[in-house]
C-alpha positions in Angstrom: -11.2 -7.3 -5.9 -11.7 -4.7 -8.6 -14.9 -2.7 -9.0 -15.2 -0.9 -12.3 -17.4 2.2 -12.5 -18.5 3.3 -16.0 -20.2 6.7 -16.5 -22.8 7.7 -18.9 -23.2 10.7 -21.2 -22.1 13.4 -20.3 -20.6 12.4 -16.9 -17.0 11.9 -15.8 -15.2 9.7 -13.2 -16.1 12.4 -10.7 -19.7 11.2 -10.7 -18.5 8.1 -8.8 -16.3 9.9 -6.2 -18.4 9.0 -3.2 -18.7 5.3 -4.2 -15.0 5.2 -4.9 -14.1 6.4 -1.4 -16.7 4.0 0.2 -15.5 0.9 -1.6 -11.9 1.7 -1.3 -12.3 1.9 2.5 -13.7 -1.6 2.4 -10.6 -2.9 0.6 -11.8 -2.9 -3.0 -9.8 -1.5 -5.9 -12.3 1.1 -7.3 -11.5 2.2 -10.8 -13.6 4.9 -12.6 -12.0 5.8 -16.0 -13.1 8.7 -18.1 -14.5 7.0 -21.2 -13.2 7.7 -24.7 -13.6 11.4 -25.6 -14.5 12.5 -22.0 -12.4 14.4 -19.5 -8.7 14.3 -20.2 -8.9 11.2 -22.5 -8.0 11.1 -26.2 -10.9 12.3 -28.4 -10.7 10.8 -31.9 -12.0 13.1 -34.5 -13.9 10.5 -36.5 -17.4 9.5 -35.2 -16.7 6.0 -36.4 -14.1 5.7 -33.5 -17.0 5.7 -31.0 -18.8 2.5 -31.8 -19.8 0.1 -29.1 -17.0 -2.1 -30.3 -14.4 0.6 -29.6 -15.9 1.5 -26.2 -16.0 -2.2 -25.1 -12.5 -2.6 -26.5 -11.3 0.2 -24.3 -12.9 -1.4 -21.2 -11.4 -4.8 -22.0 -8.0 -3.3 -22.5 -8.4 -1.5 -19.1 -9.3 -4.7 -17.4 -6.4 -6.5 -19.0 -4.0 -3.8 -17.8 -5.3 -4.2 -14.2 -4.5 -7.9 -14.2 
């Protein structure tokens, strides 16, 4: 099973490092992406690219890519 960790502002995937290791050791697929504009992700210039619809769309696309 997949466990998806989503960080808040201004955190990164690194905030979940201990939980990732713990759940992975139990057989879970732990995924903690850097959200749009954080870490090494693309950072669109327009503020209109950061609506909740865009952020949710990113998460839905990630889930789809994980099957």
